[in-house]
C-alpha positions in Angstrom: 29.6 -28.6 55.6 31.5 -31.7 54.9 32.3 -34.4 57.4 36.0 -33.3 57.3 35.0 -29.6 58.0 32.8 -30.5 60.9 35.6 -32.7 62.4 38.5 -30.4 61.7 40.1 -29.4 65.0 37.5 -31.3 67.1 39.2 -33.2 69.9 37.6 -36.5 70.9 36.9 -35.2 74.4 35.0 -32.3 72.9 33.1 -34.5 70.6 32.0 -36.7 73.5 31.1 -33.8 75.7 29.0 -32.3 72.9 27.2 -35.6 72.4 26.6 -36.2 76.1 25.5 -32.6 76.8 23.1 -32.4 73.8 22.0 -35.9 73.1 22.7 -38.0 76.2 24.2 -41.5 76.9 21.0 -43.3 76.1 20.9 -41.9 72.6 24.6 -42.5 72.1 24.3 -46.1 73.0 21.3 -46.6 70.8 23.3 -45.3 67.9 26.7 -46.8 68.7 26.5 -50.1 70.5 29.5 -50.0 72.8 29.5 -50.9 76.4 31.2 -47.7 77.7 28.1 -45.8 76.7 25.8 -47.9 78.8 27.6 -49.5 81.7 28.7 -46.7 84.1 29.3 -44.3 81.3 31.8 -41.5 81.6 33.9 -39.3 79.3 37.1 -40.8 80.7 36.1 -44.5 80.1 34.9 -43.6 76.6 38.1 -41.8 75.8 40.2 -44.7 76.9 38.1 -47.2 74.8 37.9 -45.0 71.7 41.6 -44.2 71.6 42.5 -47.9 71.5 43.7 -48.7 68.0 41.9 -52.1 68.1 38.6 -50.2 68.2 39.1 -47.7 65.4 35.7 -48.8 64.0 34.0 -47.4 67.1 35.9 -44.1 66.8 34.7 -43.9 63.2 31.1 -44.5 64.3 31.3 -41.8 67.0 32.7 -39.4 64.5 29.9 -40.2 62.1 27.4 -39.7 65.0 28.9 -36.4 65.9 28.6 -35.2 62.3 25.0 -36.4 62.0 24.1 -34.7 65.3 25.7 -31.4 64.3 23.7 -31.4 61.1 20.5 -32.3 63.0 21.2 -29.5 65.4 21.7 -27.0 62.6 18.4 -28.1 61.0 16.5 -28.0 64.3 17.9 -24.5 65.1 16.8 -23.3 61.6 13.3 -24.7 62.2 13.1 -23.3 65.7 12.8 -26.7 67.3 16.2 -27.0 69.0 15.9 -27.9 72.7 12.2 -28.9 72.5 12.8 -32.7 72.7 14.9 -35.1 74.7 15.7 -38.8 74.3 14.8 -41.3 77.0 14.1 -45.0 77.0 14.4 -45.2 73.2 12.0 -42.4 72.5 12.1 -38.7 71.7 9.8 -36.8 74.0 8.8 -33.2 74.1 10.3 -31.0 76.8 7.5 -29.6 79.0 8.0 -25.9 79.6 
């Protein structure tokens, strides 16, 4: 799927919820260096920042991250690896079952 197809109809709030639920704030901050992802992160503070026209560059990076993560998820699901790793302290670690 193209970037436009993956983003079509996706609201910013849903994009952030997906990223937080599946990848976490640590990963998001490592990929997009904005303070609202590291200092007392929340969906509301991120929405406020990312909707500001002065920071359109950040919104673009978050959109790019979402597209990348959706593609990674699809590949991991196809390989049977989805949900077997988590990101913490700058590392991907296996989930212990």
